[in-house]
C-alpha positions as CSV (number, residue, x, y, z in Angstrom):
1,M,99.1,102.9,115.0
2,E,98.1,99.3,115.5
3,D,95.3,99.7,118.0
4,G,95.5,96.1,119.3
5,E,99.2,96.5,120.0
6,N,98.8,99.8,121.7
7,D,95.9,98.4,123.8
8,E,98.1,95.4,124.8
9,N,101.0,97.7,125.6
10,F,98.9,99.7,128.0
11,A,97.5,96.5,129.6
12,S,101.0,95.2,130.1
13,K,102.2,98.5,131.6
14,L,99.3,98.4,134.0
15,K,99.7,94.8,135.0
16,N,103.5,95.2,135.5
17,F,102.9,98.2,137.7
18,T,100.2,96.6,139.9
19,S,102.2,93.4,140.2
20,A,105.3,95.3,141.3
21,N,103.4,97.7,143.6
22,P,100.7,95.7,145.3
23,N,100.0,98.4,147.9
24,A,99.6,101.2,145.4
25,S,96.1,102.0,144.4
26,F,94.2,103.9,141.7
27,T,91.4,105.9,143.1
28,G,88.1,107.5,142.1
29,P,86.8,106.4,138.7
30,L,90.0,104.5,138.1
31,A,89.7,102.3,141.1
32,F,88.6,99.3,138.9
33,L,92.2,99.3,137.5
34,N,93.5,97.9,140.8
35,S,91.9,94.5,140.0
36,Y,91.6,94.9,136.2
37,E,92.4,92.1,133.8
38,Y,92.8,92.5,130.1
39,V,90.8,89.6,128.7
40,M,91.0,90.1,124.9
41,T,93.0,88.4,122.2
42,E,93.3,89.4,118.5
43,S,91.6,88.6,115.2
44,F,88.7,86.5,116.5
45,L,85.0,87.0,115.9
46,T,83.2,87.7,119.2
47,G,79.8,86.4,120.2
48,I,78.3,89.9,119.8
49,G,80.0,90.0,116.3
50,A,78.4,86.6,115.5
51,S,75.0,87.8,116.6
52,T,75.4,90.9,114.4
53,E,76.2,88.7,111.4
54,F,73.3,86.4,112.2
55,Q,70.9,89.4,112.3
56,S,72.4,90.7,109.1
57,G,71.5,87.4,107.4
58,V,68.0,87.6,108.7
59,K,67.6,91.1,107.5
60,F,69.0,90.3,104.1
61,W,66.4,87.5,103.7
62,N,63.6,89.9,104.8
63,R,64.7,92.8,102.6
64,Y,65.8,90.8,99.5
65,G,65.3,87.1,99.8
66,R,61.6,87.3,100.2
67,T,61.3,89.2,96.9
68,L,64.0,87.3,95.0
69,Y,62.5,83.9,95.9
70,N,58.8,85.0,96.0
71,A,58.4,83.9,99.6
72,S,55.2,82.2,100.7
73,V,53.0,83.4,103.5
74,G,54.8,82.7,106.8
75,Q,58.1,81.8,105.2
76,V,60.7,83.2,107.6
77,A,63.9,82.1,105.8
78,F,65.4,80.6,102.7
79,N,63.9,77.2,101.8
80,A,65.8,74.5,100.0
81,S,62.8,74.1,97.7
82,D,63.6,77.7,96.4
83,L,66.8,76.5,94.9
84,G,67.6,76.8,91.3
85,A,71.3,76.8,91.7
86,K,72.8,76.8,95.1
87,P,74.0,80.3,96.3
88,V,77.8,80.6,96.5
89,L,79.2,82.6,99.4
90,R,82.8,83.8,99.3
91,T,85.1,84.5,102.3
92,T,88.7,84.9,103.1
93,S,90.4,82.2,105.2
94,Q,90.9,84.4,108.2
95,S,89.1,83.0,111.2
96,R,86.8,85.9,112.0
97,I,85.9,86.5,108.4
98,E,85.0,82.8,107.8
99,N,83.0,82.7,111.0
100,S,81.2,85.9,109.9
101,Q,80.1,84.0,106.8
102,I,78.9,81.0,108.9
103,S,76.9,83.3,111.3
104,W,75.4,85.2,108.4
105,A,74.4,82.0,106.7
106,L,72.7,80.8,109.8
107,G,70.5,83.9,109.8
108,F,69.7,83.8,106.1
109,F,69.1,80.1,105.6
110,G,67.4,79.7,109.0
111,P,68.2,76.2,110.1
112,S,67.9,77.1,113.8
113,F,64.3,78.4,113.4
114,E,62.7,75.9,111.0
115,L,59.0,75.0,111.4
116,M,60.1,71.6,112.6
117,P,63.0,72.1,115.0
118,D,66.1,70.3,113.9
119,P,68.8,70.4,116.7
120,S,71.3,68.8,114.3
121,L,70.9,71.6,111.8
122,S,71.2,68.9,109.2
123,S,70.2,71.0,106.2
124,F,72.9,73.4,107.1
125,V,75.8,71.1,107.7
126,N,75.2,68.7,104.8
127,G,76.0,71.3,102.2
128,S,72.6,71.2,100.5
129,L,71.8,74.9,101.0
130,Y,74.8,76.7,99.7
131,D,78.4,76.4,98.6
132,V,81.4,78.3,100.0
133,V,84.6,79.6,98.3
134,I,87.3,80.2,100.8
135,I,90.1,82.5,99.4
136,P,93.4,82.2,101.2
137,E,94.5,85.3,103.1
138,G,97.8,86.1,104.8
139,G,100.3,85.4,102.0
140,T,101.0,87.2,98.8
141,E,98.2,85.5,96.8
142,N,95.6,87.5,94.8
143,N,92.5,88.0,96.9
144,T,90.1,90.9,96.3
145,L,88.7,90.4,99.8
146,A,92.1,91.0,101.3
147,S,93.8,93.0,98.5
148,Y,96.6,94.4,100.6
149,D,98.3,91.0,100.5
150,S,99.1,91.3,96.9
151,C,99.7,95.1,96.8
152,F,103.2,95.1,98.1
153,N,103.6,98.8,98.6
154,D,100.6,98.7,101.0
155,N,103.0,96.7,103.3
156,D,105.7,99.3,103.0
157,P,106.4,100.7,106.5
158,E,105.7,104.2,105.4
159,I,103.4,104.0,102.3
160,G,101.1,101.5,104.0
161,Y,100.8,103.3,107.3
162,L,100.4,107.0,106.4
163,G,97.2,107.3,108.5
164,D,98.7,105.5,111.5
165,Y,101.5,108.0,111.6
166,D,99.1,110.9,111.2
167,L,97.3,109.8,114.3
168,Y,100.1,110.6,116.7
169,P,100.0,114.4,116.5
170,Y,96.2,114.3,116.6
171,I,96.2,112.2,119.7
172,A,98.6,114.6,121.3
173,N,96.3,117.4,120.3
174,Y,93.0,116.2,121.8
175,L,93.9,114.0,124.7
176,P,96.1,116.1,127.0
177,A,93.2,117.2,129.2
178,A,91.9,113.6,129.5
179,T,95.4,112.4,130.3
180,A,95.9,114.9,133.0
181,R,92.5,114.0,134.4
182,M,93.5,110.3,134.6
183,Q,96.8,111.2,136.3
184,Q,94.8,112.7,139.2
185,Y,93.7,109.2,140.2
186,A,97.0,107.4,139.6
187,P,99.3,106.2,142.4
188,K,102.8,107.6,142.7
189,G,105.0,106.0,140.1
190,F,102.5,105.4,137.4
191,T,102.5,108.0,134.7
192,F,99.8,108.2,132.0
193,N,100.8,109.4,128.5
194,T,98.4,110.2,125.7
195,N,99.0,106.8,124.0
196,D,97.8,105.2,127.3
197,T,94.7,107.3,127.3
198,Y,94.0,106.5,123.7
199,A,94.3,102.8,124.5
200,M,91.7,103.2,127.2
201,Q,89.3,104.6,124.6
202,S,90.1,101.8,122.2
203,I,89.6,99.2,124.9
204,C,86.2,100.6,125.6
205,A,85.2,100.1,122.0
206,Y,86.5,96.5,121.8
207,E,85.3,95.4,125.3
208,T,81.8,96.8,124.4
209,N,81.7,94.5,121.4
210,Y,83.2,91.6,123.3
211,L,81.7,91.8,126.8
212,G,78.8,94.1,126.0
213,T,80.1,96.7,128.5
214,S,83.4,98.4,129.7
215,D,84.4,100.4,132.7
216,F,86.6,102.6,130.4
217,C,83.7,104.1,128.5
218,S,82.5,106.6,131.1
219,L,85.9,108.1,131.7
220,F,85.7,110.4,128.6
221,T,83.7,113.5,127.6
222,E,81.5,113.7,124.5
223,D,84.1,115.8,122.7
224,E,86.8,113.4,123.6
225,W,84.8,110.6,121.9
226,K,84.3,112.8,118.9
227,G,88.1,113.2,118.8
228,F,88.5,109.4,119.0
229,E,86.1,109.0,116.1
230,N,88.2,111.4,114.0
231,T,91.3,109.3,114.7
232,L,89.8,106.4,112.9
233,D,88.7,108.7,110.1
234,I,92.3,109.8,109.8
235,E,93.7,106.3,109.9
236,Y,91.5,104.9,107.2
237,Y,91.4,107.9,104.9
238,F,95.2,108.0,104.7
239,D,95.8,104.2,104.8
240,Y,93.0,103.0,102.5
241,S,91.3,105.8,100.7
242,F,92.0,109.0,98.7
243,G,94.8,109.9,101.1
244,N,96.9,106.9,100.2
245,P,98.6,106.3,96.8
246,T,97.4,102.7,96.9
247,G,93.8,103.5,98.0
248,R,92.3,102.9,94.5
249,A,94.5,99.9,93.8
250,Q,93.3,98.2,97.0
251,G,89.7,98.5,95.9
252,I,90.0,98.0,92.1
253,G,90.0,94.2,92.1
254,Y,86.7,93.9,93.9
255,L,85.2,96.7,91.7
256,Q,86.2,94.7,88.7
257,E,84.4,91.7,90.1
258,L,81.3,93.8,90.8
259,L,81.3,95.0,87.2
260,A,81.9,91.5,85.9
261,R,78.8,90.3,87.8
262,L,76.7,93.2,86.5
263,E,77.8,92.4,82.9
264,E,77.7,88.6,83.5
265,Q,81.3,88.1,82.3
266,Y,84.0,85.9,83.7
267,I,87.4,87.4,84.4
268,M,89.8,85.3,82.4
269,S,93.0,87.1,83.3
270,S,94.1,89.4,86.1
271,N,95.7,92.8,86.1
272,S,94.9,93.5,89.8
273,S,94.2,91.6,93.0
274,V,91.6,89.5,91.2
275,N,92.4,85.8,91.3
276,S,91.5,84.8,87.8
277,T,91.9,81.1,88.5
278,L,88.7,81.5,90.7
279,D,86.9,84.1,88.6
280,D,87.1,82.3,85.3
281,N,84.6,79.6,86.1
282,A,81.0,79.0,87.3
283,A,81.9,76.9,90.3
284,D,83.8,79.7,92.1
285,F,82.5,82.8,90.4
286,P,78.9,82.0,89.2
287,L,77.1,84.6,87.1
288,G,73.4,85.4,86.7
289,R,72.5,84.5,90.3
290,P,69.8,86.3,92.3
291,F,72.4,87.5,94.8
292,Y,76.0,87.3,95.7
293,V,77.5,87.7,99.2
294,D,81.2,88.2,100.0
295,F,82.8,88.5,103.4
296,S,85.8,90.8,103.7
297,H,87.3,93.6,105.8
298,D,86.2,97.1,106.6
299,D,89.2,98.7,104.8
300,I,88.2,96.9,101.5
301,I,84.8,98.6,101.6
302,V,86.6,102.0,102.0
303,S,89.0,101.2,99.1
304,V,86.2,100.1,96.8
305,L,84.3,103.4,97.3
306,T,87.6,105.1,96.6
307,A,88.2,103.1,93.4
308,M,84.7,104.0,92.3
309,S,85.6,107.8,92.6
310,L,82.6,108.3,94.9
311,D,83.6,111.9,95.6
312,Y,81.1,112.4,98.4
313,F,83.8,110.7,100.5
314,R,86.7,112.6,99.1
315,E,87.0,114.9,102.1
316,A,90.2,114.5,104.1
317,P,89.7,114.5,107.9
318,S,91.3,117.4,109.6
319,L,94.6,116.5,111.3
320,T,94.2,119.4,113.7
321,Q,90.6,120.4,114.3
322,Y,89.2,119.4,117.6
323,P,86.3,118.8,118.1
324,P,86.1,117.7,114.4
325,D,83.5,119.1,112.0
326,P,80.2,117.1,112.7
327,E,79.1,117.7,109.1
328,R,82.2,116.0,107.5
329,H,81.4,113.2,105.1
330,F,84.2,110.7,105.7
331,I,83.1,109.3,109.1
332,L,84.4,105.8,109.5
333,S,82.0,104.8,112.3
334,S,79.1,105.5,109.9
335,M,80.8,103.9,106.9
336,T,82.1,100.7,108.4
337,P,80.8,100.0,111.9
338,F,81.1,96.5,113.3
339,G,79.2,94.4,110.8
340,G,79.3,97.0,108.1
341,R,77.8,96.1,104.7
342,L,78.1,97.5,101.2
343,I,75.2,96.3,99.0
344,T,74.7,96.9,95.3
345,E,71.1,96.5,94.1
346,V,70.0,96.0,90.6
347,I,66.4,97.2,90.2
348,G,64.1,96.6,87.2
349,C,61.5,99.1,86.2
350,A,58.9,99.4,83.5
351,D,59.5,103.2,83.3
352,A,62.8,104.4,81.8
353,D,62.6,107.4,84.2
354,P,60.7,106.3,87.3
355,K,59.3,108.8,89.7
356,P,61.5,109.1,92.8
357,V,60.1,107.7,96.0
358,H,61.6,109.3,99.0
359,N,59.5,107.9,101.8
360,Q,60.3,104.5,103.3
361,R,57.8,101.8,102.7
362,T,57.6,98.1,103.5
363,Q,57.2,95.8,100.5
364,Y,55.1,92.8,101.6
365,Y,55.2,91.0,98.2
366,P,57.1,91.5,95.0
367,T,54.3,93.0,92.9
368,Q,52.8,95.2,95.6
369,Y,53.9,98.5,94.0
370,G,53.4,97.6,90.4
371,Y,56.6,95.6,89.8
372,D,56.2,93.1,86.9
373,P,59.3,91.0,86.2
374,S,58.1,90.5,82.6
375,N,58.0,94.2,82.0
376,A,61.1,95.5,83.9
377,S,63.6,95.9,81.1
378,N,65.0,99.3,82.4
379,K,67.7,98.4,84.9
380,F,69.0,100.7,87.6
381,V,71.9,100.4,90.1
382,R,71.5,101.6,93.7
383,M,74.0,101.1,96.4
384,R,73.5,100.9,100.2
385,L,76.2,101.4,102.8
386,N,74.7,99.7,105.8
387,N,71.1,101.1,105.7
388,G,71.9,104.4,104.0
389,I,71.5,104.9,100.2
390,L,74.8,106.1,98.8
391,P,74.8,109.3,96.7
392,I,76.2,107.7,93.6
393,E,75.3,110.9,91.7
394,T,78.6,112.1,93.2
395,I,80.6,109.6,91.2
396,R,83.2,111.6,89.3
397,G,82.4,112.4,85.7
398,G,78.7,112.9,86.1
399,A,77.4,109.7,84.4
400,C,75.1,109.1,87.4
401,S,74.3,112.7,88.2
402,H,70.8,112.8,86.7
403,R,68.9,111.6,89.7
404,T,69.1,112.4,93.4
405,D,67.3,109.3,94.8
406,G,70.4,107.0,94.5
407,L,69.3,105.3,91.3
408,C,71.6,105.2,88.3
409,K,70.9,103.6,85.0
410,L,72.8,100.3,84.7
411,E,74.5,101.4,81.5
412,S,75.4,104.8,83.0
413,F,76.9,103.2,86.1
414,L,79.0,100.9,84.0
415,A,80.1,103.9,81.9
416,S,81.0,105.8,85.1
417,Q,83.6,103.1,85.9
418,T,85.2,102.8,82.4
419,N,88.4,104.5,83.6
420,A,88.5,103.1,87.1
421,Y,91.3,100.7,86.5
422,A,93.5,103.3,84.7
423,Q,92.9,105.7,87.5
424,S,94.2,103.2,90.0
425,N,97.5,102.8,88.2
426,Y,97.6,99.5,89.9
427,D,101.1,98.2,88.9
428,Y,102.8,101.4,89.7
429,A,100.9,102.1,92.9
430,C,101.5,98.6,94.3
431,F,105.0,97.6,92.9
432,A,107.0,100.6,91.8
433,N,110.0,101.6,93.8
434,Y,109.1,105.1,94.9
435,T,109.5,107.2,98.1
436,L,107.2,109.8,99.6
437,L,109.4,112.7,100.4
438,D,107.0,114.1,103.1
439,P,104.8,111.2,104.0
440,F,103.0,112.5,107.0
441,N,101.8,115.9,105.8
442,G,98.2,114.9,105.1
443,Y,98.5,115.0,101.4
444,D,95.5,113.9,99.3
445,Y,96.8,111.6,96.5
446,D,93.3,111.0,95.1
447,G,94.0,107.4,95.9
448,T,96.7,106.9,93.2
449,I,100.2,107.8,92.1
450,N,102.3,108.2,89.0
451,E,105.7,109.5,88.1
452,S,104.5,113.0,88.0
453,T,102.8,113.0,91.4
454,P,104.3,115.8,93.5
455,G,106.4,114.9,96.5
456,I,107.8,111.6,95.4
457,S,111.2,110.3,94.3
458,H,112.0,107.3,92.2
459,A,114.8,104.8,92.8
């Protein structure tokens, strides 16, 4: 279900009714609908979204930049004097994604809070701080940050929308009571259906992140909000993760880029969504940098975790249970909230088997806890999803299973991904002419497909 389209359909239904029936009135908690106006459009970054990205840039400087660039006392942001080579930020060409990159950069590079105020933000606009690679989105070109463009079967009206179709019976399962409750306050001639009620929940979420508040939010019970949360789990698991035959294929290109950066290798030819004309050179795909930042979509994060075989998240959402299990692992609102971030850290240690540290601590300077860059030859990978450390010990195969603190030896992490491309079966998943015989049964494809996968037919 396209949430924006469903929201707009409800808003149009409401406007058409109130225009045609000026003397009819909603009552009680729905009285605001008598004068309500739907004020949102689609695909733009909101001011709240921009501030979220700005704060993300500030936090990235504080957590990583201060250490990577050995910040001086009182240094609150990146300084041009820190430059070896300029950082390169990558983004798609979609408006809200590119504006996310701009807002993040304002936070990280700090031109609006320099010691000497600079209203013109000259160091920011003159291109002296960083470079940007803008990868086209919206056609059929290769783009790991919008990989659905070049994976044609993801645009198939059935294959690409399994989760959307799985939503309908779940909505009908958890929203009848809410729909009946709304109907009590509706004027004669206006009939709520469960899609309308679902739109009201969705509008609450979007208005909160656009206006900062919404009159729709207080209309629902806590359990109904838990049901709404599960609808998004269903949609994304079966559209972009293990529940879709293209789930791995949509994430494998970015995973290949991550591995290339870890191994400091260019990608000279492509067998996935990688654009090798960009990834084969230092200008567009530099290597050996202190950090990399890419701006993409929430579904790409989900697909990358799927391509990695991070089995902690291989837990299909229930299509019937209401309220859903609060202990389930695949919860989209925790995985990719507005402004979600997937961060891969490379950590150097003197000890080949460092003692786990489970308590949080603030690092005020790089060497505070014994770190010595000249004696840190043992490299480990750790991944953070938003602020949580991912359990990469659950990567299938056990290469990273030896620790429980989120650290995995770099060579072990690389080994854990040796078969990732083969598991994606990219060409077949994205381009083969196959049909799912029972597409809406909640089947877990393990994010891939081949000729022997049950429940498919071949042209």
